[in-house]
C-alpha positions as CSV (number, residue, x, y, z in Angstrom):
1,M,138.1,175.9,85.7
2,P,134.6,176.1,86.5
3,F,132.3,179.0,85.7
4,D,132.7,180.6,89.1
5,C,136.7,181.1,88.5
6,V,137.4,178.7,91.4
7,L,140.5,177.0,90.4
8,L,140.8,173.4,90.6
9,V,143.6,171.4,91.1
10,D,143.9,167.8,89.7
11,L,146.5,165.6,91.6
12,S,147.0,162.7,89.8
13,P,148.3,159.2,91.1
14,M,152.0,160.4,90.0
15,D,152.0,163.5,92.2
16,R,151.1,161.8,95.7
17,E,154.3,161.9,96.6
18,V,154.6,165.6,96.2
19,T,151.3,165.9,98.5
20,E,153.1,164.0,101.5
21,I,154.7,166.4,104.2
22,G,158.0,166.6,103.8
23,A,158.5,164.8,100.6
24,K,160.8,166.7,97.7
25,P,159.3,167.9,94.5
26,P,160.4,165.6,91.5
27,A,163.6,167.0,89.5
28,P,162.3,169.2,86.7
29,K,163.0,167.9,83.3
30,P,166.0,169.6,81.2
31,L,164.2,172.4,79.0
32,R,164.2,171.6,75.1
33,L,165.3,174.9,73.5
34,R,164.3,175.4,69.8
35,R,165.0,178.0,67.3
36,I,162.3,180.4,66.4
37,P,160.8,180.0,62.8
38,P,161.7,182.5,60.5
39,W,157.9,183.4,59.5
40,H,157.6,184.3,63.4
41,I,160.4,186.8,63.5
42,N,159.6,190.8,61.9
43,R,162.5,191.5,60.1
44,R,162.9,194.4,58.0
45,P,164.5,192.9,54.9
46,E,161.6,190.5,54.9
47,R,159.2,192.9,54.5
48,A,160.0,193.8,51.4
49,E,160.3,190.2,50.2
50,T,156.8,189.5,50.9
51,P,155.0,191.7,48.5
52,V,157.8,190.6,45.7
53,A,156.9,187.1,46.3
54,V,152.9,187.6,46.0
55,L,153.3,189.9,43.2
56,V,155.5,187.5,41.1
57,R,153.3,184.2,41.8
58,A,149.9,186.3,41.4
59,R,151.9,187.6,37.8
60,G,152.4,184.1,36.9
61,L,148.9,183.2,38.0
62,L,147.6,185.6,35.4
63,A,150.4,185.2,32.6
64,D,147.9,183.4,30.6
65,E,145.3,185.6,29.1
66,R,142.7,182.8,29.4
67,R,143.1,183.0,33.6
68,W,142.3,186.7,33.9
69,C,138.5,188.2,34.3
70,K,136.8,191.3,34.7
71,G,133.5,191.8,37.0
72,A,134.5,189.2,39.8
73,F,137.5,188.5,41.9
74,A,137.5,185.0,40.5
75,R,135.3,182.8,38.1
76,S,134.6,179.2,37.6
77,F,135.1,177.5,34.1
78,F,131.5,178.5,33.1
79,D,132.4,182.2,33.8
80,I,130.1,181.8,37.1
81,P,131.4,184.2,40.1
82,V,133.1,182.2,42.8
83,P,134.9,183.3,45.7
84,V,139.1,183.2,45.6
85,H,139.6,180.2,47.7
86,S,137.2,178.0,45.8
87,R,138.3,174.9,44.2
88,L,136.3,175.9,41.2
89,A,138.2,179.0,40.6
90,R,139.9,179.0,37.2
91,R,140.1,182.9,36.4
92,F,140.8,185.8,38.4
93,C,141.1,189.5,38.2
94,A,144.0,191.3,39.4
95,L,143.0,191.8,43.1
96,G,141.6,188.3,43.0
97,A,144.9,186.6,42.0
98,I,146.5,188.8,44.6
99,K,144.1,187.2,47.5
100,R,144.6,183.8,46.1
101,V,148.4,184.0,46.0
102,G,148.4,185.3,49.6
103,R,145.9,182.7,51.0
104,E,148.0,180.1,49.2
105,L,151.2,181.4,50.7
106,G,149.9,182.5,53.9
107,L,151.2,185.9,53.5
108,P,149.9,189.4,53.9
109,I,148.4,191.1,50.8
110,D,148.4,194.9,51.7
111,D,151.7,195.8,50.6
112,A,151.4,194.0,47.2
113,R,148.2,195.6,46.7
114,Q,149.2,198.8,47.4
115,A,152.4,198.4,45.0
116,L,150.3,197.5,42.2
117,E,147.9,200.5,42.8
118,S,150.7,202.7,42.8
119,R,151.5,201.8,39.3
120,V,147.5,202.2,38.0
121,V,146.9,204.9,40.0
122,G,143.8,203.9,41.8
123,P,141.8,201.1,43.0
124,V,142.8,197.9,41.4
125,P,139.4,196.4,40.9
126,E,138.0,199.5,39.3
127,W,141.1,199.5,36.7
128,N,141.0,196.0,36.2
129,D,137.2,195.9,35.6
130,G,137.4,199.3,33.3
131,A,136.5,199.1,29.6
132,P,139.8,200.1,28.0
133,T,141.8,197.8,30.4
134,T,143.5,195.0,28.5
135,H,145.4,191.8,29.8
136,D,148.6,193.3,28.2
137,E,148.1,196.5,30.5
138,V,147.5,194.3,33.7
139,V,150.9,192.3,33.1
140,A,152.7,195.3,32.6
141,A,151.3,196.6,36.1
142,F,152.1,193.9,37.6
143,D,155.8,193.6,36.1
144,A,156.2,197.6,36.9
145,A,155.2,196.6,40.6
146,I,157.7,193.9,40.9
147,V,160.5,196.2,39.6
148,T,159.6,199.1,41.8
149,L,159.8,196.7,44.9
150,E,162.5,195.4,43.9
151,I,164.9,198.5,43.6
152,M,163.6,200.1,46.4
153,P,166.2,200.0,49.5
154,A,165.5,197.9,52.4
């Protein structure tokens, strides 16, 4: 469509029989039906499974203390802050791990973040970066959030 919003019709050589007076249009092609992919349908039971999947994988990412950090969402080998989605990211804070997993799985992270915040009573970055917070506390908070979401009724 040109800029002045005038509709242009392209008549290719195959459409010439349609443009003749009295010609019948060709028979329409039969429709091929496809199933709707499950990720496209918003179902209530899957809504509870999504944050659990994100939290379980993020907890696995942080299970080793050498993969956990403070002060940045993600850090490289040399302890340099990098974006969460960077190939150089090797260590993650609690929220950085959730963001990384959400991006890898293509899932929303808001429910997973809120579930973890309900366990730590406050914003996750401030809690993770707090001086008294240890790696064991971070893993325990992930475990508690996962259990809480699993026992919630759908």
